[in-house]
C-alpha positions in Angstrom: -36.1 -25.7 -26.8 -36.8 -25.4 -23.1 -35.1 -28.7 -22.3 -32.1 -27.6 -24.5 -31.8 -24.3 -22.5 -32.1 -26.2 -19.2 -29.3 -28.5 -20.4 -27.1 -25.5 -21.2 -27.8 -23.9 -17.9 -27.3 -27.1 -16.0 -24.0 -27.9 -17.8 -22.7 -24.4 -17.2 -23.5 -24.6 -13.5 -21.8 -27.9 -13.2 -18.7 -26.5 -14.9 -18.7 -23.5 -12.6 -19.1 -25.7 -9.6 -16.2 -27.8 -10.6 -14.1 -24.7 -11.2 -15.0 -23.2 -7.8 -14.2 -26.5 -6.1 -10.8 -26.6 -7.9 -10.1 -23.0 -7.0 -11.2 -23.4 -3.3 -8.9 -26.5 -2.9 -5.7 -24.5 -3.1 -6.8 -21.5 -1.0 -4.4 -20.8 1.8 -1.3 -22.3 0.2 1.7 -20.0 -0.1 2.9 -18.9 -3.5 6.5 -17.9 -4.3 5.5 -14.5 -5.6 4.3 -13.3 -2.2 6.5 -15.1 0.3 8.7 -12.0 0.5 5.6 -9.9 1.3 4.4 -12.2 4.0 7.9 -12.4 5.5 8.4 -8.7 5.3 5.0 -8.0 7.0 5.9 -10.4 9.8 9.4 -8.9 10.2 8.0 -5.4 10.4 5.1 -6.4 12.8 7.6 -8.0 15.1 9.8 -4.9 15.0 6.8 -2.7 15.8 5.6 -4.9 18.6 9.0 -4.7 20.3 8.9 -0.9 20.5 7.4 1.0 23.4 4.6 3.5 22.8 4.3 6.3 22.0 6.0 5.6 18.7 5.8 6.6 15.0 4.3 4.0 12.7 4.5 4.5 8.9 1.6 2.7 7.1 1.7 2.5 3.3 3.0 0.4 0.4 6.6 0.1 -0.9 6.8 3.8 -1.6 7.2 4.3 2.2 9.6 1.3 2.4 11.9 3.1 0.0 10.9 6.6 0.8 11.0 7.0 4.6 14.1 7.3 6.7 12.7 6.2 10.0 16.0 7.1 11.8 15.5 10.8 10.8 11.9 10.7 12.2 13.3 9.3 15.5 15.9 12.1 15.7 13.4 14.8 14.9 10.7 13.7 17.4 12.7 11.7 20.0 10.3 8.7 19.5 11.0 5.2 18.2 9.8 4.7 14.6 8.9 1.7 12.5 8.2 1.5 8.8 5.4 -1.0 7.9 5.4 -0.2 4.2 5.6 -3.3 2.0 3.6 -3.5 -1.2 0.7 -1.3 -2.4 -0.5 -4.0 -4.8 -2.0 -6.1 -2.0 -4.7 -3.4 -1.6 -5.7 -0.8 1.0 -7.9 -3.2 3.1 -4.9 -5.6 3.6 -2.4 -2.8 4.4 -4.7 -1.3 7.0 -5.7 -4.7 8.5 -2.1 -5.7 8.9 -1.2 -2.4 10.6 -3.9 -2.3 13.3 -2.5 -5.0 15.7 0.7 -3.1 16.2 -0.7 0.4 16.7 -1.1 1.3 20.4 -2.3 4.3 22.4 -0.1 7.4 21.9 1.2 6.3 18.5 1.5 8.8 15.6 0.5 7.0 12.4 1.8 8.4 9.1 0.1 7.4 5.9 1.9 8.4 2.7 -0.5 6.1 0.8 0.2 5.6 -2.9 -2.4 7.3 -4.9 -4.2 4.2 -6.3 -5.0 3.1 -2.8 -7.5 6.0 -2.5 -9.5 4.5 -5.4 -12.1 1.9 -4.2 -12.0 0.4 -7.7 -8.2 0.4 -8.2 -6.8 -2.0 -10.8 -6.4 -5.6 -9.7 -2.7 -6.3 -9.4 -1.0 -9.7 -9.8 0.3 -9.2 -6.2 -3.3 -9.0 -5.0 -4.3 -12.1 -6.9 -1.4 -14.1 -5.5 -1.9 -12.7 -2.0 -5.7 -13.2 -1.8 -5.4 -16.8 -2.9 -2.7 -17.5 -0.3 -4.6 -15.5 2.4 -8.3 -16.1 1.6 -9.5 -13.9 4.4 -8.6 -11.1 2.0 -11.7 -11.9 0.0 -13.8 -10.9 3.0 -11.8 -7.6 3.5 -12.2 -6.5 -0.1 -15.4 -4.8 -1.5 -17.6 -7.6 -3.0 -17.1 -6.4 -6.5 -13.3 -6.3 -6.2 -13.3 -9.7 -4.5 -15.2 -11.2 -7.4 -12.7 -9.6 -9.9 -9.8 -11.2 -8.0 -11.6 -14.6 -8.3 -12.2 -14.0 -12.0 -8.6 -13.1 -12.6 -7.2 -16.2 -10.9 -6.0 -18.2 -13.8 -5.8 -22.0 -14.1 -2.1 -21.7 -14.0 -2.3 -19.8 -10.7 -4.6 -22.5 -9.3 -2.1 -25.2 -10.2 0.7 -23.1 -8.7 -1.4 -22.9 -5.5 -1.6 -26.7 -5.3 2.1 -26.9 -5.9 2.8 -24.4 -3.1 6.3 -23.5 -2.0 9.1 -26.0 -1.7 10.7 -26.6 1.6 14.1 -25.3 0.5 12.6 -22.0 -1.0 14.2 -18.8 0.3 13.6 -15.2 -0.5 16.3 -13.5 -2.5 16.6 -10.4 -4.8 15.8 -6.8 -4.2 12.8 -7.3 -1.8 12.4 -9.1 1.5 13.5 -9.0 5.1 17.1 -9.5 4.0 17.0 -6.0 2.5 15.4 -4.3 5.5 17.0 -2.5 8.4 15.9 -2.9 12.0 13.2 -0.2 11.5 11.8 -1.7 8.3 13.4 0.7 5.9 14.7 -0.7 2.6 18.5 -1.1 2.4 21.0 -0.9 -0.5 19.2 1.8 -2.4 21.9 4.5 -2.8 21.9 6.1 -6.3 25.3 4.4 -7.0 23.8 1.0 -6.4 21.0 1.5 -9.0 21.6 -1.0 -11.8 20.9 -0.6 -15.5 17.9 -3.0 -15.2 16.4 -0.7 -12.5 17.0 2.4 -14.6 15.6 0.9 -17.8 12.4 -0.3 -16.0 11.9 3.0 -14.3 12.1 4.9 -17.6 9.8 2.4 -19.4 6.9 3.2 -17.1 4.0 5.2 -18.7 2.5 8.3 -17.1 0.0 7.5 -14.4 -3.6 8.4 -14.9 -5.0 8.4 -11.4 -7.4 11.3 -12.1 -8.9 9.4 -15.1 -9.1 6.2 -13.1 -11.2 7.9 -10.4 -13.8 8.9 -13.0 -14.4 5.1 -13.4 -14.1 4.4 -9.7 -14.7 6.3 -6.4 -12.7 7.4 -3.4 -12.6 4.9 -0.6 -13.2 7.4 2.1 -15.5 5.2 4.2 -12.7 2.6 4.7 -10.2 5.3 5.6 -12.6 6.9 8.0 -13.2 3.6 9.7 -9.5 3.2 10.1 -9.2 6.7 11.5 -12.0 6.1 14.0 -10.4 2.8 15.1 -7.1 4.5 15.8 -8.7 7.5 17.5 -10.7 5.3 19.9 -7.5 3.5 21.0 -5.6 6.8 21.5 -3.5 6.8 18.3 -3.6 9.5 15.7 -3.5 9.2 11.8 -1.9 11.7 9.5 -2.3 11.5 5.7 0.4 12.9 3.4 1.5 12.7 -0.2 3.8 9.9 -1.3 6.8 10.4 -3.5 6.1 10.1 -7.2 8.1 10.4 -10.4 7.3 13.8 -12.0 5.7 13.8 -15.4 4.7 17.0 -17.3 1.3 15.5 -18.1 0.4 15.7 -14.4 0.3 19.5 -14.9 -0.8 19.7 -18.5 -3.9 17.5 -18.1 -6.6 19.3 -16.3 -8.0 16.0 -15.1 -4.7 14.8 -13.6 -3.8 18.3 -12.2 -7.1 18.5 -10.5 -6.6 15.2 -8.8 -3.3 16.1 -7.3 -4.3 19.7 -6.4 -7.6 18.9 -4.7 -6.7 15.6 -2.9 -5.6 17.4 0.3 -8.8 19.4 0.4 -10.9 16.4 -0.4 -9.3 14.4 2.4 -9.7 17.3 4.9 -13.3 17.7 4.0 -13.7 14.0 4.8 -12.2 14.8 8.3 -8.9 13.2 7.6 -5.8 15.1 8.9 -3.7 15.8 5.8 -0.3 17.7 5.6 1.8 18.5 2.5 1.1 19.0 -1.2 1.3 16.2 -3.8 3.2 18.2 -6.4 5.9 19.1 -3.7 6.5 15.3 -3.2 7.2 14.7 -6.9 10.8 14.4 -8.2 12.8 13.8 -11.4 13.8 10.3 -12.5 17.3 10.5 -11.1 15.8 10.5 -7.6 14.2 7.1 -8.1 15.7 3.6 -7.7 13.6 1.1 -9.7 10.0 2.3 -9.9 8.2 5.6 -10.0 7.4 5.4 -6.2 10.8 4.1 -5.0 13.3 6.7 -4.0 17.1 6.4 -3.8 18.7 6.9 -0.4 19.7 10.5 -1.2 16.2 11.5 -2.1 14.8 9.5 0.7 16.4 11.8 3.2 15.1 14.9 1.4 11.6 13.5 1.3 11.7 12.6 5.0 12.9 16.1 5.9 9.9 17.4 3.8 7.6 15.3 6.0 9.2 16.7 9.1 8.6 20.2 7.8 4.9 19.4 7.0 4.3 17.8 10.4 5.9 20.6 12.4 7.5 20.4 15.9 4.4 19.0 17.6 2.7 16.6 15.2 0.7 14.6 17.7 -0.8 17.8 19.3 -1.7 19.1 15.8 -3.2 15.8 14.8 -5.3 15.5 18.0 -6.4 19.2 17.7 -7.6 18.6 14.1 -9.7 15.6 15.1 -11.2 17.3 18.2 -12.1 20.3 16.0 -13.7 18.1 13.4 -15.8 15.8 15.5 -19.4 15.2 14.5 
């Protein structure tokens, strides 16, 4: 019996070793599904690096890419602005890591982070699986448990696609990518009149979100956000957290669990010494204000949301931000 068990264990370890070796061999190779993300990040980083400081830097996922009018921020505060928002699915650690190099002393950093990004145990997205395999340093940035889940969710098909890589003649097309970004990094061609039936149908097929319930199974990633805050404050920049746009659903009020999540998030963030402005329910809108997902605004609503942000920030946002952190030092 003992030799039989040893044989099973030994065989299992051999299979696992072969699988790990097969997986490791394709790490770092690009995949068609995230080429647009990599190119958009590079495009936005270059745009940010070309701007003088002080400047306004927006850090988030695609909710900001569709939701922020950077030109209106420039007009309100007489500072250059750049929108780094790309894809929330690649995870909070990646989003923050990619932003740090272009943030300089004097910069005001706006973080309308999508709600899943606050959850340390957020669902593993296909975008994250593709991104981490093409950019293996991501496995070191993720919490160990999440990194292991990404590895476990890397299918044999994805491994083969990794070995295949991206053809030399591949080019990004469709709704997302640098070809649909303006000079500040805002998404182009999202007027309500340009919304197609496929966009509308997908938007209306989405279920209600359950971020409050998800946090019961996970935990807030305050430590990572605090580390990012400290990193920015040390170099003379200042981070401001605010609610992202979201498609309104009645269940967000009717469910005590979900309502509590949205109503208490600003106070929770403030208690963790993160400067927060705005209220989540005020940033929610009806379906006609969204382009193709429950975070992506049409142009007309983008302007309204940006003016909301300006109202929340007030006339001297940098001074208010710095005053908050000075008053909440430990």
